[in-house]
C-alpha positions as CSV (number, residue, x, y, z in Angstrom):
1,M,-10.0,-40.5,35.7
2,T,-7.4,-39.6,38.2
3,R,-6.0,-43.1,38.1
4,F,-6.0,-43.0,34.3
5,K,-4.0,-39.8,34.3
6,T,-1.6,-41.1,36.9
7,A,-1.0,-44.2,34.8
8,L,-0.2,-42.1,31.8
9,L,2.3,-40.0,33.7
10,A,3.8,-43.1,35.2
11,C,4.3,-44.5,31.7
12,A,6.0,-41.3,30.7
13,A,8.3,-41.4,33.7
14,I,9.3,-45.0,33.0
15,G,10.1,-44.0,29.4
16,A,12.1,-41.1,30.6
17,V,14.2,-43.3,32.8
18,G,14.6,-46.2,30.4
19,A,15.1,-44.4,27.1
20,P,18.5,-42.8,27.9
21,V,19.8,-46.2,28.8
22,L,18.8,-47.6,25.4
23,A,19.5,-44.6,23.4
24,N,22.4,-44.2,20.9
25,Q,23.7,-40.8,22.0
26,G,26.5,-40.6,19.5
27,Y,24.4,-38.5,17.0
28,G,22.6,-35.2,17.0
29,P,19.5,-35.6,14.8
30,S,16.1,-33.9,14.8
31,L,14.3,-32.6,17.9
32,R,10.7,-33.8,17.8
33,G,9.7,-35.9,14.8
34,M,7.0,-34.1,12.8
35,F,4.7,-35.9,10.5
36,Q,5.5,-35.0,6.9
37,S,2.4,-36.0,5.1
38,S,3.9,-36.3,1.6
39,G,7.2,-37.7,2.6
40,A,9.0,-35.1,0.5
41,S,10.8,-33.6,3.4
42,Q,11.5,-34.1,7.1
43,G,10.5,-31.9,10.0
44,Q,13.8,-31.9,11.7
45,Y,16.6,-30.0,13.3
46,L,20.1,-31.0,12.2
47,G,23.1,-30.1,14.2
48,P,26.5,-29.4,12.8
49,Q,28.7,-32.5,12.4
50,S,25.6,-34.7,12.6
51,W,25.7,-37.8,10.4
52,Q,22.9,-36.2,8.3
53,E,25.1,-33.2,7.6
54,Q,28.2,-35.3,7.0
55,R,26.3,-37.4,4.4
56,L,25.1,-34.3,2.7
57,Q,28.6,-32.8,2.5
58,E,29.9,-36.2,1.2
59,Q,27.3,-36.1,-1.6
60,L,28.3,-32.6,-2.5
61,R,32.0,-33.4,-2.7
62,Y,31.4,-36.0,-5.3
63,A,29.2,-33.7,-7.4
64,A,30.8,-31.8,-10.2
65,P,30.5,-28.0,-10.0
66,G,27.2,-26.7,-11.2
67,T,25.3,-30.0,-10.9
68,Y,22.1,-30.8,-9.0
69,V,22.2,-33.5,-6.4
70,I,19.1,-35.5,-5.5
71,A,19.5,-36.3,-1.8
72,E,17.8,-39.0,0.2
73,D,15.6,-37.9,3.1
74,A,17.8,-36.9,6.0
75,Y,16.2,-39.3,8.4
76,P,17.1,-42.7,6.9
77,A,14.1,-44.9,5.9
78,A,11.7,-42.7,8.0
79,Y,9.9,-41.1,5.1
80,T,11.4,-42.5,1.9
81,S,8.3,-42.4,-0.4
82,Q,9.8,-39.4,-2.3
83,Q,12.9,-37.3,-2.4
84,Y,13.7,-33.6,-2.6
85,A,16.2,-31.5,-4.5
86,T,19.2,-29.8,-2.9
87,Y,21.6,-27.7,-4.9
88,A,25.3,-28.0,-5.2
89,A,25.5,-24.8,-7.2
90,P,22.8,-22.4,-8.7
91,A,23.9,-22.6,-12.3
92,P,21.5,-24.5,-14.6
93,Q,23.7,-27.4,-15.6
94,P,22.8,-31.0,-16.6
95,V,21.3,-33.0,-13.8
96,Q,23.2,-35.9,-12.3
97,Y,21.4,-38.2,-9.9
98,A,23.4,-39.2,-6.9
99,S,20.9,-41.7,-5.7
100,N,21.2,-45.3,-6.9
101,Q,17.4,-45.3,-7.2
102,Y,17.6,-43.7,-10.6
103,A,19.5,-44.7,-13.7
104,S,22.3,-42.4,-14.8
105,S,21.1,-40.0,-17.6
106,N,22.3,-36.7,-19.0
107,F,19.1,-34.9,-18.2
108,G,18.5,-31.2,-19.1
109,L,17.3,-28.7,-16.5
110,R,15.2,-31.0,-14.3
111,G,13.0,-32.1,-17.2
112,Y,14.0,-32.9,-20.8
113,S,16.8,-35.3,-21.6
114,D,17.9,-33.6,-24.8
115,P,16.8,-30.3,-26.4
116,R,16.3,-32.1,-29.8
117,T,14.5,-35.2,-28.6
118,V,11.9,-34.6,-25.9
119,S,11.4,-37.3,-23.3
120,Y,9.7,-37.1,-19.9
121,S,11.3,-37.8,-16.5
122,P,8.7,-38.0,-13.7
123,E,11.3,-37.7,-11.0
124,A,12.9,-34.6,-12.6
125,A,9.4,-33.1,-13.2
126,T,8.5,-33.6,-9.5
127,A,11.7,-31.9,-8.4
128,F,11.1,-29.1,-10.8
129,Y,7.7,-28.2,-9.5
130,R,8.6,-28.7,-5.9
131,D,11.3,-26.1,-5.7
132,R,11.3,-23.3,-8.3
133,D,13.6,-20.3,-8.6
134,F,13.8,-17.3,-10.8
135,N,15.7,-14.0,-11.0
136,V,14.1,-10.6,-10.2
137,G,16.4,-7.6,-10.5
138,G,19.4,-9.6,-9.7
139,V,17.8,-11.3,-6.7
140,S,17.3,-15.1,-6.6
141,V,13.6,-15.7,-5.8
142,R,12.7,-19.2,-4.9
143,T,10.0,-21.5,-3.6
144,S,10.4,-24.5,-1.4
145,V,7.4,-26.6,-0.5
146,A,9.6,-28.4,2.2
147,N,10.2,-25.1,4.0
148,S,6.6,-24.0,3.6
149,R,5.3,-27.2,5.1
150,E,7.4,-26.9,8.2
151,M,7.0,-23.1,8.7
152,L,3.3,-22.8,7.9
153,D,2.1,-25.9,9.7
154,F,-0.6,-24.8,12.2
155,Q,-0.8,-28.3,13.8
156,E,2.8,-29.3,14.4
157,N,6.2,-27.8,14.9
158,T,4.4,-25.2,17.1
159,T,7.4,-23.9,19.1
160,G,10.2,-25.2,16.9
161,K,10.2,-22.8,13.9
162,T,13.2,-20.7,14.9
163,L,15.4,-23.7,14.8
164,T,13.7,-25.1,11.7
165,L,15.0,-22.1,9.7
166,L,18.6,-22.7,10.9
167,A,18.3,-26.4,10.2
168,N,16.9,-25.8,6.7
169,R,19.8,-23.6,5.9
170,A,22.3,-26.1,7.2
171,T,20.9,-28.9,5.2
172,G,20.4,-27.0,1.9
173,V,16.6,-26.9,2.0
174,L,17.1,-23.1,2.0
175,Q,19.8,-21.9,-0.4
176,P,22.0,-18.8,0.6
177,N,21.4,-15.3,-0.7
178,S,17.8,-15.9,-1.8
179,L,14.3,-14.8,-1.1
180,Y,11.8,-17.6,-0.6
181,L,8.1,-17.2,-1.1
182,G,5.6,-19.7,0.4
183,G,1.9,-20.0,1.0
184,H,-0.6,-22.1,2.9
185,L,-4.4,-22.3,3.1
186,Q,-6.4,-24.6,5.4
187,G,-10.1,-24.8,4.8
188,A,-12.8,-27.1,6.0
189,F,-16.5,-27.8,6.5
190,M,-17.1,-27.9,10.3
191,Y,-20.2,-29.5,11.7
192,Q,-21.1,-29.9,15.4
193,R,-24.1,-31.2,17.3
194,T,-24.6,-30.4,21.0
195,D,-27.1,-31.7,23.6
196,V,-27.6,-28.1,25.0
197,D,-28.9,-25.5,22.7
198,G,-26.4,-22.8,21.9
199,Q,-23.4,-24.5,23.6
200,F,-20.9,-25.4,20.9
201,P,-17.5,-26.1,22.5
202,L,-15.6,-26.3,19.1
203,L,-17.4,-23.8,16.9
204,S,-17.6,-21.2,19.6
205,R,-13.8,-20.8,19.2
206,F,-14.7,-18.8,16.1
207,P,-15.4,-15.3,17.6
208,N,-18.1,-14.4,15.1
209,F,-20.0,-17.7,15.4
210,S,-23.4,-17.2,17.0
211,N,-26.1,-19.9,17.2
212,R,-27.8,-19.6,20.6
213,T,-31.0,-21.5,19.8
214,D,-30.1,-24.5,17.8
215,D,-28.5,-27.8,18.8
216,E,-26.5,-28.3,15.5
217,A,-24.6,-26.1,13.2
218,G,-22.3,-26.4,10.1
219,V,-20.0,-23.8,8.6
220,F,-17.4,-23.4,5.9
221,A,-14.3,-22.0,7.5
222,I,-10.9,-20.8,6.4
223,N,-9.0,-21.8,9.4
224,N,-5.8,-20.2,8.2
225,A,-4.4,-18.6,5.0
226,A,-0.8,-17.4,5.2
227,L,2.0,-16.2,3.1
228,S,5.7,-16.5,4.1
229,F,8.8,-14.6,3.1
230,T,12.1,-16.0,4.0
231,S,15.4,-14.1,3.4
232,T,18.7,-16.0,3.5
233,F,21.1,-13.1,2.7
234,G,24.2,-13.5,4.7
235,D,25.6,-16.6,6.4
236,W,24.4,-15.7,9.9
237,T,21.1,-13.9,9.3
238,T,17.7,-15.3,8.3
239,L,14.6,-13.1,8.2
240,Y,11.1,-14.5,8.3
241,M,7.8,-12.7,7.8
242,Q,4.3,-14.3,7.8
243,P,1.2,-12.2,6.9
244,E,-1.9,-14.3,7.8
245,Y,-5.6,-14.3,7.4
246,S,-7.8,-16.1,9.9
247,E,-11.4,-16.3,10.8
248,T,-10.6,-17.0,14.4
249,E,-9.6,-13.4,15.2
250,F,-11.7,-11.1,17.4
251,A,-13.2,-8.7,14.8
252,R,-13.8,-5.8,17.2
253,D,-10.3,-5.8,18.4
254,Q,-8.1,-7.5,15.8
255,D,-7.9,-7.4,12.0
256,E,-8.6,-10.7,10.2
257,F,-5.4,-10.0,8.1
258,Q,-2.3,-9.5,10.2
259,L,1.5,-9.6,10.0
260,R,1.4,-12.4,12.5
261,K,5.1,-13.3,12.5
262,A,8.0,-11.0,11.8
263,F,11.4,-12.1,13.3
264,V,15.0,-12.5,12.4
265,V,17.3,-15.3,13.5
266,F,21.0,-14.8,14.0
267,G,22.9,-18.1,13.8
268,N,24.7,-20.7,11.7
269,L,24.5,-24.3,13.0
270,E,27.4,-25.3,10.7
271,R,29.7,-22.9,12.7
272,S,28.2,-22.5,16.1
273,P,25.6,-24.1,18.4
274,F,24.5,-20.7,19.7
275,Y,21.8,-18.6,18.0
276,A,19.5,-15.7,18.8
277,A,16.1,-14.5,17.5
278,F,14.2,-11.2,17.8
279,G,10.7,-10.2,16.8
280,R,7.0,-11.2,16.9
281,K,6.9,-15.0,17.1
282,T,5.8,-17.9,19.1
283,I,7.3,-17.9,22.6
284,D,9.4,-21.0,23.1
285,F,7.4,-22.7,25.9
286,G,6.1,-26.2,25.7
287,N,5.5,-28.5,22.7
288,F,1.7,-28.2,22.0
289,D,1.9,-30.2,18.7
290,S,-1.5,-31.7,17.7
291,Y,-1.6,-35.0,15.8
292,N,-5.2,-34.1,14.8
293,A,-5.8,-33.2,11.2
294,F,-7.5,-29.8,11.9
295,T,-8.3,-29.2,15.6
296,Q,-5.8,-28.2,18.2
297,N,-5.7,-30.2,21.4
298,E,-6.6,-28.7,24.7
299,G,-3.0,-28.1,25.8
300,H,-2.4,-26.0,22.7
301,H,-5.8,-24.2,23.1
302,F,-5.1,-23.3,26.8
303,F,-1.3,-22.7,26.9
304,W,0.2,-21.9,23.4
305,A,2.0,-18.5,24.1
306,F,2.3,-16.1,21.2
307,S,3.7,-12.6,21.3
308,D,2.3,-9.3,20.1
309,Q,5.3,-7.3,21.1
310,P,8.9,-8.4,20.2
311,V,10.5,-11.4,21.9
312,A,14.3,-11.7,22.4
313,E,15.4,-15.3,22.4
314,L,18.8,-16.9,23.0
315,G,19.3,-20.5,22.1
316,F,21.8,-23.4,22.1
317,Y,21.5,-26.6,20.1
318,K,24.0,-29.4,19.8
319,N,23.7,-33.2,19.6
320,G,20.0,-33.3,20.1
321,F,20.0,-30.9,23.1
322,K,18.2,-27.6,22.8
323,L,18.1,-24.9,25.5
324,T,16.4,-21.5,25.1
325,A,15.7,-18.4,27.2
326,S,13.3,-15.7,26.1
327,A,12.4,-12.2,27.4
328,L,9.4,-10.1,26.5
329,S,7.3,-7.2,27.5
330,G,5.0,-7.8,30.6
331,G,2.0,-6.5,28.6
332,R,-0.8,-8.6,27.3
333,Q,0.4,-10.7,24.4
334,L,-1.7,-12.2,21.6
335,R,-2.0,-15.5,23.5
336,V,-1.4,-16.6,27.1
337,A,1.6,-14.5,28.1
338,F,0.7,-11.5,30.4
339,A,2.6,-10.0,33.4
340,D,0.5,-6.8,33.8
341,E,3.6,-4.5,33.1
342,D,3.0,-2.9,29.8
343,N,6.1,-0.7,29.6
344,N,8.7,-3.1,31.1
345,I,10.5,-6.3,30.1
346,G,8.5,-8.2,32.7
347,N,7.9,-11.7,31.4
348,Y,10.3,-14.6,30.7
349,A,10.3,-18.2,29.4
350,F,12.7,-21.1,29.5
351,S,12.7,-24.3,27.5
352,A,14.9,-27.4,27.4
353,E,14.7,-30.5,25.2
354,K,16.8,-33.6,24.6
355,E,16.4,-36.1,21.9
356,F,17.8,-39.6,22.2
357,L,18.2,-41.8,19.1
358,L,16.9,-45.3,19.4
359,G,18.8,-47.1,16.6
360,R,18.9,-45.3,13.3
361,Q,15.2,-44.7,12.6
362,S,13.5,-43.9,15.9
363,A,13.9,-41.3,18.6
364,F,12.6,-40.4,22.1
365,T,12.4,-36.8,23.2
366,L,12.0,-35.3,26.7
367,G,11.3,-31.6,27.2
368,G,10.1,-29.1,29.7
369,G,9.5,-25.4,30.1
370,Y,8.6,-22.4,32.3
371,L,6.5,-19.3,31.5
372,H,6.9,-16.6,34.2
373,D,3.4,-15.1,34.0
374,T,0.1,-15.8,32.2
375,I,-3.4,-14.5,31.4
376,Y,-4.6,-16.7,34.2
377,R,-3.3,-14.2,36.7
378,D,-6.6,-12.3,37.3
379,N,-10.4,-12.5,37.0
380,F,-10.7,-9.9,34.3
381,T,-11.3,-12.2,31.3
382,A,-10.9,-10.2,28.1
383,H,-9.6,-12.0,25.0
384,T,-7.4,-9.2,23.8
385,F,-5.3,-6.3,25.2
386,Q,-7.8,-4.0,23.4
387,G,-10.6,-5.6,25.3
388,R,-8.8,-5.0,28.5
389,A,-8.3,-1.3,27.6
390,T,-11.9,-0.7,26.7
391,G,-13.6,-3.2,29.1
392,T,-14.7,-2.9,32.7
393,P,-12.9,-5.1,35.2
394,P,-14.7,-6.7,38.1
395,A,-15.3,-4.4,41.1
396,N,-13.2,-6.8,43.1
397,L,-10.1,-7.4,40.9
398,I,-8.1,-10.5,42.0
399,N,-4.6,-10.1,40.6
400,Y,-1.4,-12.1,41.2
401,R,1.5,-13.6,39.3
402,N,0.6,-17.0,37.9
403,S,3.4,-18.9,36.2
404,A,3.0,-22.1,34.1
405,V,5.2,-25.1,33.7
406,N,5.2,-27.8,31.1
407,G,6.7,-31.3,30.5
408,F,6.3,-33.7,27.6
409,A,7.7,-37.0,26.3
410,E,7.4,-38.0,22.6
411,Y,8.4,-41.1,20.6
412,N,8.9,-41.0,16.9
413,S,9.5,-43.7,14.3
414,P,8.8,-44.2,10.6
415,F,5.5,-45.9,11.4
416,L,4.5,-44.7,14.9
417,D,4.4,-41.4,16.8
418,A,3.2,-41.1,20.4
419,M,3.3,-38.2,22.9
420,V,2.1,-37.3,26.4
421,E,2.2,-33.6,27.6
422,Y,1.2,-32.0,30.8
423,T,0.9,-28.3,31.5
424,T,-0.2,-26.5,34.6
425,T,-0.3,-23.1,36.2
426,L,1.3,-22.8,39.6
427,E,-1.7,-21.0,41.1
428,P,-5.4,-21.3,40.5
429,W,-6.9,-19.4,37.6
430,A,-8.2,-16.3,39.3
431,A,-11.4,-16.3,37.3
432,A,-12.1,-19.9,38.3
433,I,-12.0,-19.2,42.1
434,P,-15.7,-19.5,43.1
435,Q,-16.9,-15.9,43.4
436,T,-19.8,-13.6,43.0
437,P,-20.4,-11.7,39.7
438,D,-18.5,-8.7,41.0
439,G,-15.4,-10.9,41.8
440,I,-15.6,-11.4,45.6
441,P,-14.6,-15.0,46.5
442,F,-17.2,-17.0,48.5
443,P,-16.6,-16.8,52.2
444,Q,-15.7,-20.5,52.5
445,F,-12.7,-19.9,50.2
446,L,-11.2,-17.1,52.4
447,N,-8.8,-17.9,55.2
448,D,-10.1,-14.8,57.0
449,P,-13.6,-13.8,55.9
450,L,-12.9,-10.3,57.2
451,G,-9.5,-10.0,55.4
452,S,-8.5,-9.1,51.9
453,T,-10.7,-10.4,49.1
454,T,-8.0,-9.8,46.4
455,S,-4.9,-11.3,47.9
456,I,-4.0,-14.8,46.9
457,D,-2.5,-15.2,50.4
458,N,-6.0,-14.9,51.9
459,I,-7.7,-17.2,49.3
460,N,-7.9,-20.8,50.2
461,F,-8.4,-22.5,46.9
462,D,-5.9,-25.0,45.4
463,E,-7.3,-26.1,42.0
464,N,-4.7,-25.1,39.4
465,L,-5.6,-24.8,35.7
466,S,-4.0,-27.8,33.9
467,T,-4.2,-29.9,30.8
468,L,-3.1,-33.5,30.0
469,V,-2.8,-34.5,26.4
470,A,-2.1,-38.1,25.2
471,Q,-2.0,-38.8,21.4
472,V,-0.8,-41.5,19.1
473,R,-0.5,-41.8,15.3
474,I,0.3,-44.5,12.8
475,K,1.6,-43.8,9.3
476,P,1.1,-46.7,6.9
477,M,2.2,-46.4,3.3
478,V,-0.8,-46.0,0.9
479,N,0.0,-45.8,-2.8
480,G,3.5,-44.6,-2.2
481,R,2.7,-41.9,0.4
482,R,2.3,-42.0,4.1
483,M,-1.3,-41.7,5.4
484,A,-1.7,-40.4,9.0
485,I,-4.3,-42.0,11.2
486,A,-4.3,-40.3,14.6
487,A,-6.1,-40.4,18.0
488,S,-5.9,-37.7,20.6
489,G,-7.2,-37.3,24.1
490,S,-7.2,-34.1,26.2
491,W,-8.3,-33.6,29.8
492,G,-8.6,-30.1,31.3
493,N,-8.9,-29.3,35.0
494,I,-10.3,-25.8,35.7
495,S,-12.0,-25.5,39.1
496,D,-14.1,-27.2,41.7
497,D,-17.7,-28.1,41.4
498,T,-19.1,-25.6,43.9
499,G,-22.7,-25.2,42.8
500,N,-22.2,-21.8,41.2
501,V,-25.1,-19.8,39.9
502,G,-24.9,-17.5,36.8
503,M,-26.2,-14.0,36.4
504,M,-29.5,-15.3,35.0
505,G,-30.0,-17.5,38.0
506,Q,-29.0,-20.7,36.1
507,P,-26.7,-23.2,37.7
508,T,-23.2,-23.3,36.2
509,S,-20.3,-25.8,36.5
510,F,-16.8,-25.6,35.3
511,E,-14.8,-28.2,37.1
512,K,-13.4,-30.2,34.1
513,N,-13.6,-30.6,30.4
514,Q,-12.5,-33.1,27.8
515,Q,-11.7,-33.2,24.1
516,H,-11.1,-36.5,22.2
517,S,-10.6,-36.9,18.5
518,A,-9.8,-39.4,15.7
519,S,-8.6,-38.3,12.3
520,V,-7.2,-39.5,9.0
521,E,-5.1,-37.4,6.6
522,Y,-3.6,-38.2,3.2
523,P,-1.3,-36.3,0.9
524,I,-2.6,-36.1,-2.7
525,S,0.7,-34.5,-3.6
526,D,3.5,-32.4,-2.0
527,F,1.1,-29.4,-2.3
528,L,-2.2,-30.8,-1.2
529,D,-3.4,-32.9,1.8
530,I,-7.0,-33.9,2.5
531,G,-8.4,-35.1,5.8
532,A,-11.4,-35.8,8.0
533,E,-11.7,-35.9,11.8
534,Y,-14.3,-36.6,14.5
535,V,-14.1,-34.6,17.7
536,Y,-16.0,-35.3,21.0
537,N,-16.2,-32.5,23.5
538,K,-17.5,-32.7,27.1
539,G,-17.9,-29.3,28.7
540,F,-18.7,-25.9,27.5
541,I,-16.3,-23.6,29.4
542,P,-15.4,-20.3,27.6
543,F,-12.5,-18.1,28.6
544,V,-14.7,-15.0,29.2
545,A,-16.9,-15.1,32.3
546,P,-16.6,-18.8,32.8
547,Q,-18.6,-18.7,36.1
548,Q,-21.6,-17.1,34.4
549,V,-22.2,-19.3,31.4
550,S,-20.2,-22.6,31.8
551,N,-21.6,-26.1,31.7
552,D,-19.1,-28.9,32.1
553,Q,-21.8,-31.5,31.4
554,T,-22.5,-30.4,27.8
555,N,-21.8,-33.2,25.3
556,A,-21.0,-32.3,21.7
557,H,-19.9,-34.2,18.6
558,A,-18.2,-32.6,15.6
559,V,-17.1,-33.8,12.1
560,N,-14.6,-31.7,10.1
561,V,-13.7,-32.4,6.5
562,G,-11.1,-30.3,4.8
563,F,-7.8,-29.7,3.0
564,K,-4.4,-28.1,3.3
565,V,-2.8,-26.6,0.3
566,R,0.7,-25.1,0.1
567,F,3.5,-24.0,-2.2
């Protein structure tokens, strides 16, 4: 396994060296290609003066005032199964198609060609239903399925949504001085079978799931249901709010319905490469996209950092290069970030990415990041800050700063996506240091058995927590839309096999775990995707009290069948 991981990292290194030599660096296209299932829009980040923006402006110059322009996808030939509507002006005037794909006709408002003789245009009808707008009290209220797909995707574009808002404004996906409403629901039937009764590596991620005596279980689950509100009033200000329902919350400490995201972005990519963001949001650290249809990979599960308290982010984007710096409270955040300083700005994150064009249709991206402190800093394993406030820490509390670093490489083309990502802490996870139930490290892991049992300087243990993810996806055209067929592998390194014994006297092991999956996903329309996936897990290693209940030899197989619907 070590040789296999070394080989993967070596391939990534070769790509990192070779790609810049081959890359056409004269353009500034999207960072990270994101799978757009229906082909109606592109998950992209467009910089000012890029060829995509220039082409858009060229189309708008040739359009008469008050007309609608149907623009080709911004990534040429990448996802050309459909098109989306952008507006040259908001007034309801006759439609003129700029694309040569359609014959010139004097259509009415995206639908009927003449008010006296009704005829049907499939293209105009599709555009009409994809992006709707109406007036409420003098405010233009709109919908954009393209924006909803990118902002409410829980599998991809994990850490890129701040820049997505700016890019969607620059390319006309989001019109100025408007309020956009969006929605998303992901539901599935999830089945898992395990060879150890009660140990379900996948289903146990649902906090209220309990099945301790059976070796198989199946549940209907609403993975996520979210609304989005996007305000584009003002040239430099974009406000985003996302109330969300999820069955993966911890019911005793968290509400199932939360205002999960609430942040404002200050910036205008058409005028400046600098921008800023402030509010509750994903912390810009790592990539953590998952090609799987429904299940996040191990890198995402272990290291996706999400704030509870406001984050201040400064960013720069130009010619495919993105650089961000974030500052946040040192208190316990919703996920991963924690610096044990509740009332101070005590945690930080940095991220850098560079995308290189390979010709006109493919791209190669390199990225890396740093998170100053994480939940892996101590051996008090509570899922939430409420749990820490009401719970009882170990009698021997091991506590030290534990930063995380990340690196990834990704290739994107119209037919093929591939990515490798590695994330690791810089110190061992304090809860994974072999220790007694009250938190005292075993004597063989202390430099001085008579010295401190809480200081990392006296603990002789060097197994850092890490994940390696490798995934690939092909996107063949099926009936005019791109199907996604993906395979993903995740390997986690947690601790050493030291012959631990749990509180009930049973042997426990938590050295490594694995998760591998294969999935297929198909867009029925812009608004509905259906999919199925198979997931293999080796190892049952929960976050709370891993030394007491873990078994890294557990084998489990899962099948998930579900859908994603949006507007």
